[in-house]
N, C-alpha and C positions, 0 to 999 in steps of 0.2 A: 614620583615623577609623572609627568603627563605623557601618555602614550597616544599617538595619533596614527591614522592610516586610512586606507580606502579598501572597501570590500566590493569585489566584482564577481560575476559568475564566469563560467568557462568560456563564454563568448566575448568577455570584456565589458559586459554591460554592468553599470553600478547597481548595487542592490540596496533598496530602501527597507528599513525596518528590521535589520539584522540585530539580534540581541547580543550584546557583548557583556560578559559577566566575569568578575574576578572570582575564581573558584573558591568555594568555602566562605564567601562573604556576601553581603547584600549590595556591594558596589557594582553598578552596571551602567550601561549606556546603550543607545540605539542609533544605528547608522541613518544618515539623512538621505535626501533625495539623490545626492551625488555619490552615495555610498561611503561618505566620510564619517568618522567617529572620533571621539576623544574621551579618554578615561584616565583616572589616576590609579596607578599601581606601582608596586615595588619590584625590584629585581628578584627573580626566583619565584614570583607568583605566576599563576597559570590563568591565561585568558581563554574563555570558552565562547566560541562564535556559533550561534545557532539561529536557524530560520526554517520555517515550514517549507518542506519540499527540497531541502538541501541537507547534505551530510554535515553533522556537527564536527567542528575542528577545535582542538585544544593546542595552545602555543605557550611555552614557558618563556617568560620575559628575561632577556639578557641585557646587553648593554645598549641595544638599539631602542630608540624611542619612537621610531616609525615602523609600524608593522602592517604591511599590506597583505590582504588575504584573498585567495581565490576559492570560493565555495563550489564544490561539485554537486550536481543534482543528485538527489537521493532516489535511487532506482528501486527502493524497497516496495513501492506500490506495484511495480511490474513483477517483482520477484516474490510477491506474496504467494504462499502456497494455498491452492484451492483443492479441497477434497472432491474427487470424482468417484464414480463407481469403480471399486477394486483398484484404488491407487490415488495418487495426487499429481498435480501439475502446477507449474508456475503460472501465474495469471496471464503472462504474455503468451503462453502456449495453448490456452483454452480455446477450443473451436466451437463449443456448444453454448447454449444459453444457460449459464450457471450463475447463481447468486450466492454470496456468502454473507451471513449475519453473525456478528461477534457477540460474545457474552456481555459486553458493555451495553449493547442495544437491547438485548433480551432482558436484562435485569432492570430496565427502567420502568417496566409496567408491573404493578402489584397484582398479579394474576396467578391462578393455580395451573392453568393450561398455557403452555409456552406459545401455542399458536396465536393466542390473543395479542401477545406482545408484538407480533409481526404485522398486524393490520396496517395497511398503507405504507409499509416499509419496503416492499418488494413489488416492482412492476410485474403484472401478470399473475400474481397470486392473490386471489380473492378470499378474504377471511371474514366471515360473518358469525356473530354469536347465534347459535341455534336457538338459545333463549338465555335468560339470566340466572338460571338455577345454579346454586353453588356446586362447583366441581364439574359442570357440564362442559363437554368438549365443543370447541368451535367447529364450524363448517368450513372446510378448506377445499377450494377448487383452484387448480392450477390450469390456467389458460382455458377457462370455460367449463361447461358441463361435460363430464367425462363419460357418462353412460345415461341410460334412460331408466335405471332402477335406483331408487334412493340409497340402497345399501352398497352400491358399487361405485361411488363417486370419489372416495377419499384416495389420497396418494399412498404410496408405499413408504413406510418409515423403516429406516435402517439405523440401528444404534450400535456404534463401535463395530460396524461390519456385520451385524446380525439382523436379518429382517424380522419385523414384528407383524403380528396379526392385528392390525388396527393401530390406533394412537397409543404410544407407550406411556403417555401421561407422566413424563419425567419432570421432576422439580426443576424450574428454570435455573436455580442456583447451581445445579450440577452440570450444566451444559457449557462447554468451551466455545463451540461454534455450531452453526447450522448451515449446511450447503444444500441448495435446492436445484435439482436437475429439472429444467422446465421443458426442454425440447426432446424430441424422440431419440435423437442420436445419442445424447448424453445418458438418457435413461435406458436405452436399448440393452445395455449389458445386464439388466435385471429382467429382461424378457417378459414373461407373462403377467407380471404384476405392475408393469411400469407405464401402462397406458394413461394413468392419471398423474404422472409425475412421480418424482422420488425426493424424499426429504432425508438427508444424511445428517445424523446427530453425532457429534463427537463430544464425549464427556471430558471433564477436566482430568488432567494427568499431573503427576508430581514432576517437579523440576529439580535439577541438581542444585545444591547449595544449602544455605541455612534453612532450618525448619521455619515454615511460615504458617501462622495461624490467623484466620480471618473469622470474625463473628459479625453477623448483621441481624437486625431485627426491625420490624415496623408494626405499628398498630394503626388500624384504619376504622373509620365509621362509614356505613353505607346508608343510602336513602333512595327511595323511589321519588322522582321529581316530576312525574306526569301521571296522567290517568284518564279515565273516562268520566266526563261530567254527568252527574246524576241529579235528579230533582230532590229537594229537601221535602220535609213533611207538608208544609203549606202548598208548595208547588204540586206535589203528588196528589193531594186531596183535590185541588182545583182541577188538575188534568183528569183525574178519575171521574169527577162529577161531570165534566164536559163530555166524556165518553158515554156515561149513563144517559145524559140529556139527549145526545145524538141518537142513541139506540133505543131510547124509551125504556130503559131498565132502571132498577132500583139500586142505589148505592148502599151496600150493607156493611160498609167499613165500621161504622160506629155500633152496629148490632154485634159484630164479631169482636170488636175491640173498643169498648166505651172509653178507654183511656188513650186513644190514638194521639190526641194532641199533647200528651205528656212526654212524647219521645220525638227525637229527631236524630235517629241513629245513623252512623256512617259505618256500614258493614265492610266496605272495601278498606277503609282505614283500620277497622278492627282486626282484619286478618293480615295487616302489614306489621312488620317488626321494625319500627323506626330506630335509627342509629344502631343498626346491626353491626357487630364488631368483626374485624378480621385481625388475626395476629399471625405473624410469621417469624420463625427463628431459624437461623442457618449457621452452622459451624463447619468450617473447612480447614483441614490440616494438610499441608503439602510440604514435601521435601525430598531429598535424595542424597545418597552417599555412595560413592564408588560407582558400581554398575547398576545399582538399584534405585528406582524412584517410586514414590508412593503418594497417593492422594486419598484422603478419607473425608467424606462429606456426610453430614447429618442434617436433615431439614424437617421442620414441623410447621404445617400450615393448617390454620383453623378458621373457618368462615361460617358465621351465623347467616342464615337466610333472611332476606328482606320480607319474606312471607313466613308467617308463623309455622311451626312444626317442620322446618327445613334447615339443613346445614350440611357442612362438609368438613372433614378433617383428614389430614394425610401425614403419616410419619414415614420417612424414607431415608435409607442409608445406602451409600454407594462407596465402594472401595475399588480403586484402580491401581494397578502396579505394573511396572515395566522393568525388565532385566535385560541389559545389553552387554554382551561379552564377545568381542571380536566379530565373528561372522554370525553370531546367534542373537536373536532378539525374541523375547517372550513377553507377551502382553496379556493381562487378564483384567476383567471388570466384572464386579458382582454388585447387583442392585437389589435391594429388598424394600418392598413398599406395603404399607397397611393403610387402607382407606376406609372411611365410614361415611356413607351418604344417608342423610335423613331426608326423605322426600315428602313434600307437602301433600295433603289429600288431593285426590283427583278432582280436577275442575273446580278448585277452591275459589278462584276469582269469579268464575261464572256464577257459582252459587251465591257469592257475596253481592254481585251486581243485581241478582234477581230479587233480593230481599226488599221489602217495603220499609221506608225510613220510620214509619210510625209503630214499628215493633220494638220491643226492648233490645238493647245491645247484647251481644253474646256473652259479655262479662257477667250478665245477670242470670245466665243459664249454665250452671255447672253441675254435672252429674255427681252424685254421691253413691259409690258402689254400683255405678251403672244405672242409677235411677234419677230421673229428672222430674221435679214437681214444678209445673209452670205457675207463675204468679199472675196477678191481674194485669190485663193489658197486653196479652200475648197474641191475640188475633187468631190467625190460622196456624196451628202448631205443626201441621204437615209441611208447610212451606218453610217454616223456620228450622225444622229438624233436618231438612236436606243439608243445611249448612252445619248446624251445631253437632250433629252426630259424626260428621266427617272429622271434626276437630279432635275427636278422641282416637282416631285411627293412628296406628304406629307402623310406619313403613321404613325399615332400616335395611340398607344394602351395604354389605361389607365385601371388600375386595382385598385379597392378599395375593401379591404377585412377586415374582423374583425373576431376574434375568442374569444369565451368566454368559460372558463372552471370553473366549480364549483363543489366542493365535500364537503361532510359532513361525518365525522366519529364519531360514538358514541359507546363507550364500554358499552354494556348492562350489561354484567357480566364479571368477570375477565377472560380475554382471548377471550371473545366473542364480536365481533365488527360488527356493521351494518354500511354500507357505501352506500351512493347514489352519483352517478357521473352524472353530467349534462353538456352538451356542445352544443354550436351552432357556426357553421362556415358559414360565408357569404362571397361569392366571386363574385364580379360584374365586368364585363369586357365591355369596349366600344372601338371599333375601328373606327377611322375616316380616311378614305382613299380618298385623293383628287388627281386626275390626271387632272391637269389644261389644259386649251386650249393652244395649242402650234402651231403656224402658222409660217412656214418656207418659206422664199423667197430666191431664189438662187442669184448668182452674177448679173444676167441680170434683177433681180427684178421680176421674174416669181414665182408664187405660186407653191410649190412642195407638192401636196396632199399626196404622199406616204411617205413623211418625216414629216408629220404634224399630229396633233390631233385636228380636227376641232371643236369638242365639248368637253368641260370639263365633267368629270365624277366624281361624289361624291357618295361614298358608306359609310353607317354607319351600324355597326353590334353590337349586344348587347348579352351578356350572363349573366343571373342572376341565381345564385345557392345558395342553403342553405342546410346545413346538420345539423340535430338535433339528439342528442344522449342522451339516458337515460340508466343508468345501476344501478342495485340494487344488493348488495352482502352481504353475511354473511361470516365472517371468524372466525376461532377458532384456537387459539394458546395455546398449553399446554405443560408443561414440567413435566415429572415424572421420577425421577432418572436420568439416562444418556440418556433418550429418549426425543425427541422433535417431536411433531406432529402438523402440520398446515393443516387445512381444509378450502376449499373455495367453496362456491356455489354462482353462479352469473347468473342474467338474463340481457339481453341487447336488446335494440331496437334502430334502426337507420332508419332515413328517409332522402333521398336525393332528392331534387327538383331542376329542372333546366328548365329555359326558354331561348330559343334561337330565335333571330329574326334578320332580315337583310332587309335593304331597301336602296334606293338611287335614284339619278336623273341623267339625261343626259342633258347637256347644262346648263350653269349658266349665269346669267346676267353679271357677271364679275368674273375673277379669284380671286378678292378681296372679294367676297361674298360667301364663301363656306358654305352655309347653305341650308338645304333641301327646305325651302320655296322659295328660289331663283332659283329653278330648272325649266327647260322647259318641260322635258318629264320624267315621273316617271319610275323607275325600279320596277317590280312587287315584293312586299315584300314576304319573306319566313320566316317560323318559325315553331318551334315545342316545345312541353313541354314534360319533362321526369320526372317520379317519380320512385324511386327505394327504396324498403324497405328491411331491413335485420333484422332478429331476431335471438337470440341465447340463449342457455342454456349451462352453463359451470360448471363442477365440477373438483376439483383438490385436490390431497393429496400429502403432502410433509413430508417425514420422515427422521429424523436425529438421529442416535445412536452414541453418544459420539464423534461427529465430525469425526467418522470413516466410517460409512456406511450411504450412502445417497440415497434416492429414491424420485422420483417425477413422478406422473402419473396424466394425465388430460384427460377428455373426453368432447367434445363439440358437440352440435347438432345445426346446423345453417340452416336457411331458407332464400332464396333470391328470390325476385320477378323477377330477371333476367332470371329465368328458368320456364318452364311450371310446372303446379301443380304436374304432375307425377314425376318430378325430382327436385322438389323445395327444399327438405330437405335432409340433409346428416349428418352423424356423423363422427367426426374426433377425433383422439386420439394422445396422446404423452406420451412416457415412457422414462425416463432417470434415470441412476444410477451412483453413484460415490463411489470410495474407496480411502480414505485418508490413504495411506500406512504409511505415516510418523507419524500418530497418534497411530499406533499399538504399544503395549508394547514391542514386539520383536524388532521393529525398533528403539525405543528409547534406547534400551539396546545394540544396535549394534555399538556404538561409531561412528555414522554417523551424528554427531551434525552439520556438515557443510551443511547438507540438512535440510532446514526449512520446506519444504512441498513437498510431492510427492503424486500426485493424478491421478488416472485413471478414465476416464469417458466413458460412452457409452449411446447411445440413438437411438430410432426408433420412427417414427411418420408418420401420414398421415395428410396432410393439403390440403386445396383447393384454387381455384382461381375462382372468379366470374366475373372478368373483361372480357368482350366480345368484340372481334374485330369488325371493320366495322362501317358503318354509320347508320345502322338500329337500332333504340332504342328498338324495340321489335322484336328480331330476330327469335322468335318462333311463332309469330302470323302474319298471312297475314294481310296487312294493305291496306286500301283504301286511295289514295292520290290525291290531287288536282293538277292543272296545266296542265290538258289535256282537253281543251275545244273542242266543236264539233258543227257542223252545224245542226240546228234543224228546222223542219217544212218547209212548202212550201215557206215561205219568206226567208228561209235559214239564220235565225238569229243565231248569235254566242252565244251559251249557255255555262254556267258554267258546267264543267265536272269533274268527278272523275273516277279513275281506279285503279285496283290492279296491280302493276307492279313488285312486288317482289315475289320470291319463297322463302319459308322458310323450315327449318327442325323442325318439331314440337316436336322432341324428344331430343333436345340438352341437355347436362347435364354438371355438374361441370368438370373443369380440376382438377386433383388430383396429389399430389406428395407424394411418399413414400420416406422418408428421413432416412438414416442410418448414424451414426456418432460414431467414437471412437476417444478419445483424451487423452493426458497426459499433466499435469501441473507440473512444477518443479521449486522450488525456493531454492537458495543456497547462502551460504556465507552471512548470516544475511540479506537475501532477496535482496542482491545486484544484483544477477543474477537471471533472470526469463526466463523460457523457456516454450513454449506451442507448441504442435504439434497436428494436427487433420487430420484424413482421413475420407472422406465422400463419399457416393454413393447416388445419388438422381435420382429416376425413376419418370418420369412424363408421365401421361396417359391421353387419351381423350382430347388432346389439341384442343382448338377452333381455326379454321381457316376459312378464306373466300375462299370458293370453287368457282372457275370460272365456269360459266354456258355456255353451247354451244349456239350459235345464234338460234338454233332451238327451244329453250325455249320461244323465243319472248320477252325476257327481255332486249335485247340490244337496246340502243337508241343513236342516233348521238350526239357526244360531251358530253355525260353524261354516266359515267361508274358506277353510283350509284346503278344500278339495275342488273348488270351483274354477281353478285355473291350472295351466301348465306352462312351463318355461319353453320359449321358442326363440329362434333368431329372427327378429321381426323389425329391426329398425336400423336406420342410418342417420347420421347427423354430421354437421360440420361446425367447426369453430375457427374463425379467423379474426385476427386482431393485430394491434400495434401496442408496443410497450416502450416507454421512454423513461429513463432515469437520468437525472442531472444533479450534480453536487459540486459545491465549491467550498474550499477551506482556506483560511488565511489567518494572519496574525498582524495586528496593528503595531505601530511604532511605540505605543504606550503599554503593550503587553496583553491586549485583549485577543484571545483566540476565539475564532468563530467558524462555524460550519453550518451550511444550509444545504438541505437535500430535498429533492422532490421526485415524485413518481407519477406517471400517467398511464392508464390502461384503458383500452377500448376493445371489447370482445363482442363479436356478433355470432350468436348461436342460432342454428336453424336445423330443425328436423327435416330431413330430405326424403325419408321413406318409412312407412309403417306397415309394410307388407300388404298393401292394398287398402288400408284404412286411412281415410283422409283426416278424421278426427276421432280420437278415442282415448282409452287408458286415462281415466279422469281421477281427480283427487282434490285435495285442498278444501276439505270440509272445515268451515270457519268456527263452528261451535260444537260442543259435545253433549250438552245437557238438554237439547231440544231434538225431538224425533224427526226423522225424514228430512234432514237438511240437505240441500243441493250441494253438489260438488261445484267448485269454481275454476279449477285448473285442468288443463288437458294437454295431451300430446297431439299435435296436429302438423301435417305436412306444410312446410313453408313458414313455420313460426318457431319461436323459441320453445325449448322444452319447458313444460309447466306454464304455458301461457294462459292468461285469463280469457275465457269466452263467456260473456254475460249478456243478459237482456239490456238493451239500451233504453234508458228511461228518457222521457221528454217532459218531465215535470209532473206536478200535482194537478189533477182535474179540479178546476176551481169554479167552473160555471156549468149550468144545465146544458148549454150548447155543446161544451166540450164533452160532457158526460154522454149525451145522446149519440155523438159521433163515435165515441170509444165503445159504447155498448154494441155497436155493429160487429165488433170482433170479440168483445168480452161482455156477454149479456148481463152477467151478475156484478159488473163493476158499479161502484158507488162514488158519489162525489166526495172528494178528499183522498181518493186512492191515487197511487202513482200510475201514470199511463206509460205503456211501453210501445216501442216502434215495431210494427208488423213488417219484418224485413222482406225483401224480394227473394223468394225461395222457389218460385214455380217458373219453369221454362215453358212458355206457351208456344213458341215458334220453332223449337227443336234445335236452336243454334248452340245449345250447351251453356247459355248464359241466362240465369234467372232474371225475369223481367216483370214479375208481378208477385204480390203477396198472396198468401193462402187463406187470409181472413181469420186467422186464429193466432193466439200467442202460445208458443210452445218452445221446446228446446231447439228447434230448427231456427228460431229467431235469435239465438245467441250469436254475438259477433266478437271478433278479436278486440280486446281491451287492454293490451299491454302485458307485461309480465313482471315478476319480482326480480328479474335480472336488470342491473343498471346499464344505461347506455355507455357510461364511462365512470371511472373512479380515479381519484387522485389523492396523493398524500404529500404533506409538506412538513418538514421538521427543521428546527433551529437549535443549535447548541452554542452556548457562550461560556467562556471560562476567563476569569479575571481575578488575580490575586487571591486564590483560594475559593472564590465564589464560582458556582456553576449554575447555569440556567438551561432548561430544556423545555421546548414546547412542540407538540406534535398535533397536526391537523389531519382530518380525513374527510373527504368529500365524495359523496355518491350521488349521481344524477341520473334520472330517467326511470328508475324502478317504480312500479306501482305497488301499493299495499292495500290488501283487502282488510278493512277494519272490522274484524269479527267482534270486538268489544262493543262497537257502536251498533252492529246488527243485533247482538244479544240484548243490549239495553232497549233497543226499539221493540223487539219481540215481547219483552217483559214490561213495556210501558214505563221505563225508568229513565230514559235519556233526558237530559236537561233541555235539549232542543224540542222535545215533545210538549213542553209547557206552552210552546208557541205553535202547536199543531193547527191544522186546518179545522175550523169550525164555522158554522154559519155566521158567527159573530167575528170571525177572523178569516174572511174569504180569500185574502190575498196571500196567505201563508204558503210557503214552499215546503213545509213539513207535512208529510202525509198524516191523515187522521188515524188515531188509534181506534181499535174496535174492542167491544166488550169481550172479556174472557182472556185477554192477553195471549191470543193465539197468533201463530204465524199466518199472515195474509199475503196476498200478491205483492203488497208494498214492502213486506219484510221477509221475503224469501231470499235465500243466499245467492240465487242466480241473478239478482239485480245489481246493476253497476252503480246504484245509488250509494253503496257503501265502499266503493273503490276510491282511493285517494292517492295523491301524489306522494311517493315515498322518498323523494330527494331530500338529502340532509347534509349539513356541514357540522361536523362534530370536532370539538377540541378534545382530543383523546387523552392528552397528558400534559400537565404543567408541573414542572419540578424545579425547586430552588434549593440548592445545597451549599454548604460551606465546609471546607476541609481546613482543619487547624494546622498551621505551619508545623513542620516536623521539629524545628528547634524549640518550639513552645510546648512540646509533649514530653512526658516522662520517658525515660530511656526504654521502658518495656513496650511502648507503643511505636509502631512504624507508621500508622495512619489513623486519623480520627475524623470522620465525616458525619455531619447531621444534615437532614434534608426534610422537606415537606413536599408532598405530591398530591395533586388532585387528578383523579381518573374520571373521564367523562364529565367534566364540570359544566360544559355548555353544549347544547345541541340546538341548532337553528333549522327548523323544518316547518312546513305547513301541515304536516300530518297531525291529526287530532287524537290519536290513540296514545297508548303507553310509550311506544318507542318504534321508530321506523326501521331499526336494524333487526331484520327478521330473516335469519338464515334457514330456519326450519329444517326439512330433510334434504334441502339442496335442489329439489325439483318441484314436487307437487305442493308442498307447504311453504316454499320460499316466497316471501312476500304476503303470506296469509297470517294475519295476527289472530292467533287462536286463543289469546288471553291466557297463555300458560304461565310464563314467568318473566316479568319485565327486567330489562337491564338497569343497573343502579349507578348512581354517582358515588364515588369514594374519595374521601379525604384522609390522608395518612401522614404520620410522622415516623421517621426512621433514623437509625444510627448504624454506621458501618465502622468497625474497629479492625485494625491490623496489628499483629504482635510479632 
């Protein structure tokens, strides 16, 4: 019979696009513009009415043929549980800047580091690949630069309630959700470690019901899609001859290599591993019976590197269990991980760029038992061996880690709960670094010592760490009338122990016996032990009146052994408040039913940072160290000696951050549209820096910079910015579900004080294989941390008139060189403003040239689902960052860049490419302090495109619950004006952020995968 009716919402408005389905069949209908529907059904069958944003209803058909339906709005969005520090809240109750990312979002990206999957997904969270090396952790910064030391920038990770020392590197498939605490008030409950934000990771747990088994796998290929353009053999010979003609020197290429024209080698291509594979397998078993639930996950990830002699694989297992019995709840999680990283030889790409194309390819030069006999046409064996002997190095780094979390909750009285939280994290690292014997003989059969490594070198390094955590807490939750009050009191104690040691040998019996016992000469062992203790007391009050007025306040007293007793303890606070305007009676009576939730939030907090930069494990205590032996007695015997070689500041103290935040949350149209905006201002004080000491202190040592600095509180900075997140989800009348989400972040970072230094603390060396390379980035008052300060070029000297004018300040300048601007650096009238130049080009002429920090960044993603098909696309846009192209600089220094084919010569006098000079040495035109190699690093990247299909359940065998196949392309397209490998350069987060050091490029990935449910 025909069933008809009208579907309306609670306000009486007709609803368009409501799905009406006869349960257990494929018969369905969709309501029209007036909410009317018509469907054929029989008595006793069940009609299911569903629409996005409304609660699903089921009606059993009786005798009536007209069934009108009133759908209630689904409040699930506001009732969503959000994990906060030491507890949970409903989304409607949250007063801080907290974001949640589900497992569904995390699993879309084929990556080993879960942070990579979050890029562009969360406003205010900047995630950049530090480089593209397999297994490398991404650089994470929450609301800007968190400190002035590269090792102090990362957020605190908390996994199942247990803090970690650094990134826990958990397999993405093991994660249920990630909650990010961005503002100080939300993070303040973690005290001293929360200055850079907190990332709370909740792993997957078992659920009551039938046992569920899920298996997923994918296979991917990777390729490098960009690079540095280099000259081929013909171009190189032409360019070399032009240099010889200009300098009046003789070209000896054919004297050294008579067969130069027989080769056109691509050494950069030779060290790349095209179509490098990634494979991933994941098995998850989940279920529960009675009071017990269990989840078991096993994951294997294997990634070949896109550069030869590199790769990463990880085998990890995690078991979580939960037992609930009346007032008792016990939870435990155990994770075990085994990782192996094979790292490419140091500066591999730099050595490849430096090679001449008229030399034989590296495939022609293979050692046999460590011996290489060069053939005809090799040219300069020393230059070639810089690369070829590196390819025989073996650098393996194995990490074995385990983490255990255990918690017990017992409700003593109604609302009063005691909880104990125990955790142990072990992280053990071993590096085996073999540089085998490499003996090279030239064409004449003569041994070439400068191109050889006469003795093998084997080094082994070990790090053993353990972190133990114990927390005891009492919480009280009580409702009285429209009031809800939550109280928390907590004590915590953590101890971190670390043992570091390293040893090695020089000379092995054979390259095939790389063990310490086969060494000829020992390398003196080194090692040190570190113990860090942290204790804390926490109190928190959370108040909720009728879901309208919300208040949260916390106070925490922490003590850390990283600081002297006089500054060891400090108190941190956090206060946040919220007003749900939409819950007010006047709002509900204002006929604004299309607004589901409108909330204003505000917070202020002080949080700390205990991470100390530098290599000194006790930076406030003078230490006596070994390694300085001396001659003793009349017999002049060599005696074991110790000496104090470090200067310290005994009064160092915490870094602190004052965080202020205001925000608004808005949900509309049955929670289909969600909007969040935040403004924040973070002031950071007493930042810990390594202060360079003058040579007069006596701490400088040849080839060892470990003692040339001390840690001091010497910096202040600010971060202020805005964050916007907007999403909309809906379903069309023909069944297409769609969801679009976007984020926008703008952060302004400024160093406000450097303890009297206007500019200093430099870094950002763009190349490693060239001596005496200038730094490019600095800390400077009034500018971003790690800003570029470079000489400002004004083009190539093209005429004799230009040359004569420039020689007034640079007497040895030559036509074809780059000319630099002599800045106003001298104050002649004493008004404090420089008004004239000093007549020379030096470091005083460096000027601000931008930084590696973007002016703003944005993300945009689109999800589509239709009749079993799903489509996902994610975009990421970064604007305003500058990138120093170290690859271009290196190619220029070595006379290899393709642009130099068009260099300035007397025959090409209008060229804007500086002239090369004989010897391929670094000149004023090719020094790193020049802004000639600085480029716009803005880019738009399509991060992910995925197309999948889920086979209908009724078409599957009974033992399948789901079957999905999909294809994904990761980083398929990047639109940028940057001419190097890749504009996404996170580096160390400060000094090398935006400095392309030619380390390891980011790759494009194309994969195919299957997801099975049983």
